[in-house]
C-alpha positions in Angstrom: 119.1 106.9 97.0 117.6 110.2 96.1 114.3 110.9 94.6 115.5 111.4 91.0 117.7 108.1 91.0 114.6 106.2 92.2 112.5 108.0 89.4 115.1 107.0 86.8 114.8 103.3 88.2 111.1 103.0 88.2 110.9 104.7 84.7 113.6 102.2 83.3 111.6 99.2 84.2 108.4 100.2 82.5 107.0 98.6 79.2 106.1 100.9 76.5 103.2 103.2 77.0 99.9 102.4 75.1 99.4 104.5 71.8 96.8 107.3 72.8 95.5 109.9 70.8 95.7 113.4 72.7 92.6 114.7 71.1 90.3 111.5 71.9 89.5 110.3 75.5 90.8 106.6 75.8 87.6 105.7 77.7 84.4 106.3 79.4 82.0 104.6 81.5 78.7 105.5 82.9 77.8 103.9 86.3 75.7 104.5 89.5 77.5 105.3 92.5 76.4 105.7 96.2 76.8 108.9 97.9 77.0 109.6 101.8 73.3 110.5 102.1 72.5 106.9 100.7 71.2 107.9 97.2 72.7 106.5 94.1 73.9 109.0 91.8 74.7 108.4 88.0 78.1 109.5 86.9 80.0 109.5 83.6 83.6 109.1 83.9 85.8 110.4 81.2 89.5 109.0 81.0 91.3 111.7 79.5 94.7 111.4 77.7 97.3 114.1 78.6 100.6 114.9 80.1 102.2 112.2 82.6 102.3 113.1 86.2 105.4 114.4 87.6 105.2 112.0 90.7 106.8 108.7 89.9 104.8 106.5 92.4 106.2 102.8 92.5 102.8 101.2 92.3 101.3 103.5 89.6 100.2 102.0 86.2 98.2 105.1 85.2 101.1 106.6 82.9 100.4 104.0 80.2 97.7 106.3 78.9 99.6 109.5 79.1 101.4 111.3 76.3 105.0 112.6 76.1 105.5 116.3 76.8 102.6 118.8 78.0 99.0 118.5 77.1 98.3 120.3 73.9 95.9 123.3 74.3 92.4 122.3 73.3 92.9 118.7 73.4 91.1 118.1 76.6 88.1 120.2 75.7 87.7 118.2 72.3 88.1 114.7 74.4 85.3 116.0 76.8 82.9 117.0 73.9 83.5 113.8 72.2 82.3 111.6 75.0 79.5 113.8 76.0 78.3 113.7 72.6 78.0 109.9 72.8 75.8 110.1 76.0 72.3 110.8 73.9 69.5 110.5 76.4 71.5 109.3 79.2 71.1 111.6 81.9 74.2 111.9 84.5 74.4 113.9 87.6 77.9 113.9 88.1 80.9 114.3 85.6 84.3 112.8 86.5 87.5 113.8 84.6 90.3 111.5 85.3 93.4 112.6 83.4 95.9 109.9 84.8 97.7 113.0 86.4 96.8 116.3 88.4 94.0 118.3 87.1 95.6 121.4 88.8 98.9 120.9 87.1 99.1 123.4 84.1 101.3 121.1 82.2 98.5 118.4 82.2 95.6 120.8 82.1 96.3 124.0 80.1 95.1 127.1 81.9 93.5 128.2 78.7 91.2 125.3 78.5 89.8 125.4 82.0 86.9 127.9 81.0 85.7 125.6 78.2 85.9 122.6 80.4 83.9 124.2 83.0 81.3 125.3 80.4 80.9 121.8 79.2 80.5 120.7 82.9 77.5 123.2 83.2 74.7 120.5 82.9 76.1 118.5 85.8 75.4 119.0 89.4 78.7 117.8 90.5 82.3 117.3 88.9 85.2 115.2 90.1 88.7 115.8 89.3 91.9 114.2 90.7 95.0 115.5 92.1 98.0 114.9 94.0 97.7 116.4 97.6 100.6 118.7 96.7 99.0 120.5 93.7 95.8 121.4 95.7 95.5 125.0 96.3 94.1 128.2 94.9 93.7 126.7 91.4 91.2 124.4 92.8 89.2 127.3 94.0 89.4 129.1 90.7 88.1 125.8 89.0 85.1 125.5 91.8 84.1 129.0 91.2 84.0 128.4 87.4 81.7 125.4 87.5 77.9 125.5 88.3 77.9 122.3 90.2 79.8 121.2 93.2 83.4 120.2 93.1 85.1 116.9 94.4 88.6 116.2 94.4 90.1 112.8 94.4 93.4 112.3 96.1 95.4 109.3 96.8 96.3 108.8 100.3 97.4 105.0 99.5 98.4 104.0 103.0 99.2 105.4 106.6 101.6 102.7 107.3 104.7 104.6 107.9 107.6 102.5 106.6 105.7 101.5 103.5 104.4 104.9 102.7 107.9 106.2 102.8 109.0 103.7 100.2 106.3 104.6 97.4 108.1 107.4 95.9 104.9 109.6 96.2 106.5 112.6 98.0 103.6 112.8 100.4 103.4 112.6 104.2 100.2 112.6 106.3 100.7 116.3 107.5 100.7 117.3 103.9 97.5 115.1 103.0 95.8 116.7 106.2 96.6 120.1 104.8 95.0 119.3 101.6 91.9 117.8 103.2 91.3 120.8 105.5 91.9 123.0 102.7 89.3 121.3 100.5 86.6 120.9 103.4 87.2 124.7 104.7 86.5 125.7 101.0 83.4 123.5 100.7 84.9 121.3 98.3 84.3 117.3 98.7 86.9 115.2 99.3 87.5 111.5 97.5 90.2 109.3 98.8 92.0 106.4 97.0 93.4 103.8 99.4 95.6 100.9 98.3 95.3 97.1 99.3 98.4 95.0 98.9 100.7 98.1 99.4 104.3 97.1 98.8 106.4 96.7 101.9 103.5 95.7 104.0 103.6 92.2 105.2 100.9 90.1 103.8 99.1 89.1 106.9 99.1 92.8 107.8 97.7 94.1 104.4 94.0 94.1 105.3 94.6 95.7 108.6 96.6 98.6 107.1 93.9 99.2 104.4 91.3 99.5 106.9 93.3 101.6 109.1 93.9 103.9 106.2 90.2 104.1 105.3 89.4 105.0 108.8 91.9 107.6 108.6 90.5 109.1 105.5 86.9 109.1 107.0 88.1 110.9 110.1 89.3 113.6 107.8 86.1 114.2 106.0 86.3 112.2 103.0 82.8 111.8 101.3 83.9 108.7 99.4 86.9 106.3 99.9 87.8 103.6 97.1 89.9 100.7 98.1 92.1 100.0 95.1 93.9 96.6 94.7 97.6 97.2 93.7 98.1 95.7 90.0 101.3 94.6 88.6 102.6 95.1 85.1 104.8 98.4 85.6 108.0 96.5 86.1 108.7 98.0 89.5 105.9 95.9 91.1 107.5 92.9 89.7 110.9 94.0 91.0 109.5 94.3 94.4 107.6 91.0 94.2 111.0 89.3 93.3 112.5 90.8 96.4 109.6 89.7 98.6 108.4 93.1 99.2 105.2 92.7 97.4 102.4 89.9 97.2 99.5 90.5 94.8 96.3 91.2 96.7 93.6 88.8 96.5 90.0 89.0 95.7 89.2 87.6 99.4 91.4 90.3 100.9 89.4 92.9 98.9 86.1 91.5 100.2 87.4 91.2 103.8 88.8 94.8 103.6 85.4 95.9 102.6 83.6 94.0 105.2 85.7 95.4 108.0 85.0 99.0 106.7 81.2 98.5 107.0 81.1 100.3 110.3 82.1 103.5 108.8 79.1 105.6 108.1 80.3 109.0 107.6 82.0 108.0 104.3 81.1 105.9 101.5 83.4 103.1 101.2 83.6 101.0 98.0 86.0 98.6 96.5 87.3 99.4 93.0 86.5 96.5 90.7 88.4 97.6 87.8 90.3 94.5 86.3 88.9 92.5 89.2 89.3 89.3 87.0 93.2 89.9 87.5 93.0 89.3 91.5 93.9 85.7 92.4 90.7 83.9 93.7 89.1 80.6 94.3 87.2 80.0 90.9 84.4 78.1 92.7 83.3 81.3 94.4 84.9 84.0 92.3 81.7 85.3 90.5 79.6 85.2 93.8 82.3 87.2 95.8 82.5 89.9 93.1 78.7 90.2 92.9 78.7 90.5 96.7 81.2 93.5 96.7 79.3 95.1 93.8 76.1 95.0 95.9 77.8 96.4 98.8 79.3 99.2 96.6 75.8 100.3 95.8 73.9 99.7 99.0 76.4 99.8 101.8 74.5 96.9 103.4 76.6 93.9 104.7 75.5 90.5 103.7 76.4 86.9 105.1 79.9 85.7 104.0 80.1 83.5 101.3 80.8 79.8 102.4 82.9 77.9 99.7 83.5 74.2 100.0 86.8 74.5 97.9 88.5 76.9 100.5 86.3 75.7 103.5 84.5 79.2 103.6 87.3 80.8 105.6 90.7 80.4 103.8 93.8 81.8 105.6 94.5 85.1 103.8 98.4 84.7 104.0 98.1 81.2 102.5 96.2 82.3 99.5 98.4 85.3 99.0 101.5 83.1 99.0 100.0 80.9 96.4 99.1 84.0 94.4 102.6 85.1 94.6 104.0 81.7 93.6 101.7 81.7 90.5 102.0 85.4 89.4 
């Protein structure tokens, strides 16, 4: 099955997009983040509404907050201005611009808007944008030269499991990721990496193992920050894969264990993404305590004793819990 056929199948299974205003960011958040030197940095993340990413990944749910067609000129500038105006006296060191697409794709970020966006970023010591490895090149250098702070580019590596990676429809191989990582680091641009937990086509009993291996791979290639993101359902394709037995929803316990197994990595900050964490299957007796333990690790990087839970005997078998999650999903 060729790529265009797969694209059409994935898109045909999607529910309708959310209603978004291209002149208004669909969200923002201010939070503290740990950096490789151990300090906490306050960051404001702006979730921008714009053109959809051209890469139709099987696991993606970011298309929900994109628009049809290219991003209108001036729209992103207005969105960033709107969010920054709400900060008031809140002082942030980093500006993160997440546009559910690729910042260096001119269809998503009009070239004529880049100088104004760079000017809005002037008060910040660092700026993070997101991009598929395939769109990283001279345009990234141009943006880095226009901003006054340090640039960081977030890239989805997802998994290094060879069979699973080939079926994500991401159009990315490890050689291309490695070239993008080297390009960024050789040009003094920081690299942030996204890694999946619960990647489709990986057996559930190997899920945590391959997440940890992928985090280690990213760290070895110079990533400053690595975020473990549990795969979320709801895009239609994930439900199709689940019905075929090719996907099992990741659990909160798996997320915690993956993070614990990455605690030995010191060259990179490794965190667990807690967005929609309430959707992860978990024991309700210890869910809150586990979420807070993960949240503390994200901020400190310090390991803590594991949480014992009488309801699951303190050490539940991952595959058994995941099987239950799959049955009830």
